[in-house]
N, C-alpha and C positions, 0 to 999 in steps of 0.2 A: 415624514413625508414620503420616504422611500417605501414604507410599508403600504401606504394607501395607493401609491402609483402602480405598484406591481402586485396588487392583492390577488386577482383572479388569473393572472398569467402564470404559465408553468415556469417561466424564467424567474418570476418573483418567488415562487415556492422553492425553487432551487437555491436562490440567493438566501432565503430564510434558513434553509437547512444548513447551508455552508457556514452561515454566521453562527448557528447553534453549535456546530462541530468545532469551529474556531474558539468559541467561548468555553466549551466543555473540555477541550484538550488539556489546558493547564491544570484544571481541577482534577482531572483523571490522573495525571502524572504525580501531582502532589499527594493525592489520596493513595496511590500505589506505594510511593516512597514512605509515607507515614504508616501505612499498613505493614510494610516490610520491617520497619524499625520497631513497631509495636510487637510484631510476631517474634522477632529475634530477642527482644527484651523479655517477653513472657517465656520463651523457650529457655533462655539462660537462667531465669529465676527457677523454673521447674528443674533444670539440671542441678542447680545448687541445692535445692531441697532434696533431690534424689541422692546426691552424693553424701549428704549428711546422714540420711537413713541407711545407705549402703555401708558407710563406715561404722555405724553403730551395730549393724547386724553381723559384720564380719570380724568383730572384735573377739579375740580369744577369751575363753573363760578364765577367771582368776582362781587359782588353787590356794586354799587356805593352808595353815600350818599342819593340819592333819591329813592333807591330801584331798580333802573334799572341795567340791566346787562351790564357791560362794557367790 
C-alpha cells in the first residue's frame, strides 16, 4: 500500500531508497565479517604451507661416514 501511494512522488522514491539501505546494511556487515574470517583462514593456511617448505629448504645436509653429502 505504501508503494502505490508514494509511487511517483520524490518523497516516495526517497523512502524506497532509505528502506533499501536499511535492509542492505546488515547483509553488508555480515558479508564483511565473513570475508575477513575467510581471508584470515586462507592466509593462515598459506603461512602453514610456506613454513613447511621453508623448514625443508633450510635443513642442513647430512654427511655420511666418508664425509660425503648424502
